[in-house]
N, C-alpha and C positions, 0 to 999 in steps of 0.2 A: 409420348406417343410420335412415331416417327410415318412419314406419309407412305403408301405401300410403294412398292418397288418392283418388279419384273422383270426375267432375265429370259432372252431369244440367244440360244446357240444357233448357224443358220452359216451351213457351208455354203461356198458360191464354185461357178464354175464360169469361165467366160464363154464356154464353149455350148451354151444353154442355148436352144436355137439356132446353132450353126450345124452341131455335127447329129448324123441321124442316129436315131434310139430308136428302140422298138416302143409299141405303142403301150403295153403294161407298163412297160419301165415311166413312159412319160406322164402314163395316167396317175401311176404312185408320186411320182415327185408333184406334179401337179395338185395333186389332192393334199401332200401333206404342205405344201405351198398355201392353198387355201386355208388349211388349219390355221395356219400362224397368223394369219393374216388378220383370219375371222376373232383368234381370241385376242392377238394385238390390238385391232380395236375397239375389240369389247372391254380392255383393261383400259382405253383414252389414256395411252400417254401425255401429259404435259409437257413433259420432258424427256429428249431422248440422249442416250449417251453410246455412243456408237464408236467400236474399237475395230478397226480394221491392219490390214496388212496393205502394201503397193508391192507393184510388179515394177519398177525401174520406171515408174510414170512421173510421180511427183519425186520420190526419195532416191540417190543417187551417190555412190561410195567418193564422192566427192566430202560429202557431209553428211553421214547415216548416223543420226539419232537412235537409239534405243525408243526412246518412244516420245510423240511429239503433239502436243493438243492445240489444235487448231482454232483460232476465234475469226478466221473466215476461211474458207474452203471451196474450190471451182472444183468440179469433175469433169474429168479431160473428155468422156463420152468414148471410151475405149469398148469394144466389141458389139455390144448391141447396146449397153447401158447409156442413159441421157447423159449429156451436157450441160454446165451450167451452175450456178449456184447454189450452195448445199443453204438452208435455212437456219444460219450457225445462231449459236444462243451467246453472242459475243462475252457478255457481260457476267453470264456462269463459266463461260470456257476462261476468263481470265479471272474470276474468282476461286474455279478450280486450280489453277496455276497458280494462284497465291497460295492457297490453301495448303498444295503440295510442299512447295519453298520453305513456306513457313515448319512443315511438319518433317524439313531435312530429307526431303524426296523431292533431287533436282531433276529436273522435268524441262526440255525443249519446248519452245514455243514458234508457231509458224501465223504470222496475221497474213498469210497470203499462201495457204496449204492445198495443193492441189493433189487430186485423191483418183484411184482409179476402179472398176467395177468393186475393189476390194470393199470399196465403201456404197458405193452406190448401187450395187445390184441388189441389196438388202432392202435399200429404201424407195426402189423402182418395185418389186414385188409386193411389198406390203403397202406403200402408199401408192404406187403407180406411177409413180415418177418421183421428182426432188420436190414438191410439196410438199412439205411435213410437218409436223407441231416442232419444237426449235430442239435442234442437236449440237450436241458437244462433240466433234470428232477429235478421236484419239489414234493418233497413225502407231503400231508397232512394227519394229523391224523384222523378217520375219526369214531374209533373204543372205544377209550381208555377215558371216562372221568374222570379227569374235566378238561381234555387238548385237549378238542378238540376245535379250535379256533371258535369265534361266527362271524356270519354273519358279522358284522361290519370289523373286525379284516380281515376278509379274502376279504374283497370290498378294505383295506385301502391296503394289500398285491399286490392285483392285481394293483391298480391304480400305487402302488411305482413301480413295474414292469414295468408298461406303461412308466413313466417316464425314467428310465433306457433304453428300446426301443428305445426311442425319439433318443437317442443320436447314435444309429447304423444304418448302412447303408442296412441292409438285410431286403428281403422279410420276414415275420415273420408268420407262423402260431401258435396260440395258442392253444393250447387243454384241454379242461377241458375233465377228464375219469371219470364216476363214475356215482352211481344211474342210475333212480331216487327214487320214491317209494319202497324201498324193506326190509327184515326182515330176512336174510337170519340166518343158526345156527351157527353165529359167538359168541364163548362163552366170556362172559365180567368177570371183577374179583370179582361178585356177585356169581356166579356160586358157588354151595354148595358143588363137588368134589374138593380137595385142589390139587389132580393130574393136573386137567386142569388147574386151579388158577397156578402152576407151568408152564404149556405149553406154556401158554401164558404171561409168565414175564419174563422167560430166553431162550435166544437167544441159538437154536443150532439147525442143520440138521435136519429135520425129515428122518425118514428109508422108503425105498421104501414102506412095510408094511403101515406105519403111513400114508403115502400120497395118496395110494389107498383106505386105511380105510376114511379118509376126504372126497376125491373125492367122496365116495359110499353115505355117509352121506347126501352130499347137493345134490347129484343128488335126494337120496329119497325124502327128504326136497320139491325139486322142483315138483315132482311127487305127492306127500301129499297135497302141496298147491293147486296143479291145481283140483284135486278130492275132495276140500272143506274137507279133512280130514286133520286140521293144526291147530296147534295151534299158528303158526307164524300169526304175525298182515299180511293182505292181500295187495295186492295191493292198490293203491291210484290214479287213473288215474286222478279227480280233481286236487287234490296236484300237481301232476307231471305237468300238463294243465297251473296251474297258475303261478308255477315256471318257467317254460319254456318258458311262455308270458310275463312277467315280466323282462327275460332276451332280448327277444328277441325286445320287444317296449322300452329298455334302463329305466325300471323303477327299477332303484336299490334301490334309496332313501326306497321306498315305502317296497321294497324286507329285505332290511336291518333291516326292524322294527318289523319283524317275529320274535315273541320268540323262542327260543332254545326247550321249552318244545314240543312247537308243531310241531316241526319236528318230532319229535320221536311218539309225541302223531298221530299224523294223518299220517305219513308217512312210520313210522318205525326206529328201531334202526341206519337200516345202508344208513336213507336217508341223511346224513350226506356227504356224499360223493359226494352229488348234489353238494356242495361249492367247488367242482373241479369246475366245470364250472363256479360259481360266480367267482375267481379268475382269472381265464381265461378272462372271458368276460369284467371284470375290468380293463384290462389292454387295453381295447379299449375305443372308447371315449362314453362317457353314451347315446348322442342322437341315435335316431332308425338309423340302420346303413340297408344297402342293404340285404335284409333274403334272402338267394335261395334254403335253403333246410329246411325246419319244418315236422319233421315226429316224430310220436310217435303211441306205441301201448305194451297195458299191457299182458307181457307173462307170467304168473305164474310156467309154468314148467319151467322157466328158474330163475322164481323167480325175474323178471327184470319188472320195469314199464321201457321200452326202448325207448329211446329218441334221436334224432339227430338231430342237428341245427347249420345252417353253416350260417356266415356272413361275410362284409369282407368290409374296409374302402375304397377301389377303388377297 
């Protein structure tokens, strides 16, 4: 018998608490997060495997792995998330990396990973900060083509993580932090400004002025999207629903047949973040599991198709 396992898919948005939203929308969001927190704490995980993306705060185009495990990790504290060290389960992280390599799944390893709100917001919402049970952080590139892992490979990674967890006695919570449909103003190497291309290529610590300007730019983008005055791709609740339903009902065989182009065309350039959910979900049995939380709402002010999905094996 393997130890119980739970899956939590949770969207994130750096604009939570920054851009104004209606009282009704805020109440619904807060209620969903509170339910997630209650159910996670009731599950009482002894180990967390947290799969998240980065937004050019820790990983840059000078060296961009599709996946990377952190044996130590520090939150940069962007937007309203807490800075500081994550409580990384170093031995488990190294053992997972070793097992993946032994199983012919080549994986990058960072001994000093830097993470941003793509990791820290989920921990903040669930535990109030970074004082959490031991966590294995796994980065997933969701911004820089052609090195964004395809759906099939994400599922394979999740399955390999599941095989590793089969040998551990701890109750494990697998969190996928990202997505769903959204296309925030994250630049790519196709950007015409060479200074911007350089900024997302070479890793360096931004100044406070640069960080403040970035925050304001993203805030403005969210309000423009909500006002219908934006060139950004709108949120796609139908795509989000199909994605969440496929994970809830264990329809992973069908999900991995979706084309990569369709993700960007239908859900936006940053919808690849939803692959964090797939990695985490694939570490649990494929068969439909007991789902106790399925929440979704589209919040353009936050540039987020915001979803929360929780299920467990026991």
